[in-house]
C-alpha positions as CSV (number, residue, x, y, z in Angstrom):
1,M,-17.9,15.3,-115.4
2,R,-21.4,16.4,-115.2
3,Q,-22.4,14.8,-118.4
4,S,-21.0,11.1,-117.6
5,L,-22.9,11.7,-113.9
6,L,-25.9,12.3,-115.9
7,R,-25.2,9.3,-118.4
8,L,-24.7,7.2,-115.1
9,M,-27.8,8.1,-113.3
10,A,-30.0,7.7,-116.7
11,D,-28.7,4.7,-117.4
12,N,-29.3,3.6,-113.8
13,Y,-32.8,5.4,-113.4
14,P,-34.7,2.2,-112.8
15,V,-32.6,0.7,-110.5
16,I,-32.7,4.3,-108.2
17,A,-35.8,5.8,-109.1
18,D,-37.9,5.0,-105.8
19,D,-34.8,6.2,-103.9
20,L,-35.2,9.7,-106.0
21,L,-38.6,10.1,-105.6
22,R,-39.4,9.6,-102.1
23,P,-37.7,12.4,-100.9
24,L,-39.0,14.5,-103.9
25,L,-42.5,13.5,-102.8
26,E,-42.0,14.2,-99.0
27,L,-40.8,17.5,-99.9
28,C,-43.7,18.3,-101.9
29,S,-46.0,16.8,-99.5
30,R,-44.7,19.0,-96.6
31,S,-44.5,22.2,-98.7
32,R,-48.3,21.9,-99.7
33,A,-49.4,21.3,-95.9
34,A,-47.0,24.2,-94.8
35,C,-49.1,26.4,-97.3
36,G,-52.4,25.4,-96.5
37,G,-52.6,22.6,-99.3
38,D,-51.6,25.6,-101.8
39,F,-48.9,24.7,-103.7
40,D,-49.0,27.6,-105.6
41,K,-48.1,29.3,-102.4
42,F,-44.9,27.4,-102.0
43,M,-43.8,28.3,-105.5
44,I,-44.2,31.7,-104.7
45,L,-42.1,31.4,-101.6
46,L,-39.7,29.7,-103.7
47,A,-39.2,32.2,-106.0
48,V,-38.8,35.0,-103.4
49,G,-36.6,32.8,-101.6
50,M,-34.3,32.2,-104.2
51,R,-33.8,36.2,-104.3
52,T,-33.0,35.7,-101.0
53,T,-30.4,33.3,-101.1
54,A,-29.2,35.2,-104.1
55,H,-27.9,38.2,-101.7
56,P,-24.5,38.2,-100.2
57,D,-25.7,39.2,-97.2
58,F,-27.9,35.8,-96.4
59,A,-24.8,33.6,-97.0
60,R,-23.0,35.4,-94.3
61,R,-25.6,34.7,-91.8
62,S,-25.6,31.6,-89.5
63,Q,-28.7,29.3,-89.1
64,E,-29.1,30.6,-85.5
65,E,-29.1,34.1,-86.6
66,L,-31.8,33.4,-89.3
67,L,-33.7,31.5,-86.6
68,S,-33.4,33.8,-83.7
69,G,-35.9,36.4,-85.3
70,E,-33.4,39.2,-84.8
71,I,-33.7,40.2,-88.5
72,L,-37.4,40.6,-89.1
73,V,-37.1,40.9,-93.2
74,F,-34.0,39.3,-94.5
75,P,-31.9,40.7,-97.0
76,G,-33.0,40.2,-100.5
77,L,-32.6,41.3,-104.1
78,G,-36.2,41.9,-104.2
79,T,-39.1,40.8,-106.7
80,N,-42.1,42.0,-107.3
81,V,-45.6,40.0,-108.9
82,R,-45.1,40.3,-112.2
83,S,-41.8,38.9,-112.1
84,I,-43.3,36.2,-110.1
85,A,-46.0,35.8,-112.2
86,D,-44.1,35.9,-115.5
87,S,-41.1,33.2,-113.9
88,L,-43.9,30.6,-112.8
89,A,-45.9,31.1,-115.6
90,M,-49.2,31.6,-113.3
91,P,-51.4,34.6,-114.0
92,K,-50.4,37.8,-112.4
93,E,-54.0,38.2,-110.6
94,T,-53.4,34.9,-108.7
95,V,-50.0,35.8,-108.0
96,R,-51.4,39.0,-106.4
97,R,-53.6,37.4,-104.4
98,K,-51.6,34.8,-103.1
99,V,-48.8,37.1,-102.5
100,A,-51.4,39.4,-100.4
101,E,-52.2,36.3,-98.3
102,L,-48.6,35.4,-97.5
103,V,-47.9,38.9,-96.6
104,D,-51.1,38.6,-94.3
105,T,-49.6,35.3,-92.8
106,G,-46.4,37.5,-92.2
107,W,-44.5,35.4,-94.5
108,L,-43.5,38.0,-97.2
109,A,-43.0,41.9,-96.7
110,R,-43.7,44.2,-99.2
111,E,-41.3,47.4,-99.4
112,D,-42.2,49.9,-101.9
113,K,-43.5,47.2,-104.6
114,E,-40.9,44.5,-103.8
115,L,-41.2,41.3,-101.9
116,Y,-38.8,39.8,-99.2
117,F,-39.0,36.7,-97.0
118,T,-39.4,37.1,-93.4
119,A,-38.2,35.7,-90.4
120,R,-41.4,34.2,-89.6
121,A,-41.5,32.1,-92.9
122,Y,-38.3,30.9,-92.2
123,A,-39.1,29.6,-88.9
124,D,-42.5,28.2,-90.0
125,L,-41.0,26.3,-92.9
126,V,-38.1,24.7,-90.9
127,P,-39.9,21.2,-91.8
128,V,-39.9,22.0,-95.5
129,R,-36.1,23.1,-95.3
130,E,-35.3,19.8,-93.2
131,A,-37.3,18.0,-96.5
132,I,-35.0,20.2,-98.8
133,E,-32.0,19.3,-96.8
134,F,-32.7,15.3,-96.6
135,Q,-33.5,15.1,-100.7
136,A,-29.8,16.6,-101.1
137,V,-28.4,14.5,-98.9
138,R,-30.1,11.3,-100.1
139,C,-29.2,12.4,-104.1
140,H,-26.0,12.5,-102.9
141,E,-25.9,9.2,-101.2
142,I,-27.3,7.9,-104.3
143,V,-25.1,9.4,-106.7
144,Q,-22.2,8.2,-104.9
145,A,-23.1,5.1,-104.6
146,L,-23.4,4.9,-108.0
147,I,-20.1,6.0,-108.8
148,D,-18.5,3.9,-106.0
149,A,-20.4,0.8,-108.1
150,Q,-18.5,1.7,-111.4
151,P,-15.4,-0.6,-112.2
152,K,-12.6,0.6,-111.3
153,P,-10.0,1.4,-114.5
């Protein structure tokens, strides 16, 4: 199924490219703006955020609960500067410096050597999350329209 959808997307890319790229550009623009023009900071937040969303307790929380500020530091699997630097192919010193800035901002919390996403970051990054959600919906609409346009057997 996935391979046939990928083939359908590839065959129709010239037709759908603009519709796919606009939400992606909006997401990148909002992400960069939220991080004061520093897209690398967003990449670091994304890496920590993925370790957060992978924790089973995260999925059990409602959006309202996460935005309420009741949970100051979100449950997460934790990650560290070296792991982030390796996964993003960024110099460790660059990651260390940017992580320190994100901790100072209150967007990341450090417990021992592990880094965690905070309620403040979750609240401050609402425009970015909305762009992610819009991109997901838009991509679904594009793929569904391609499927619907296929000749029926």
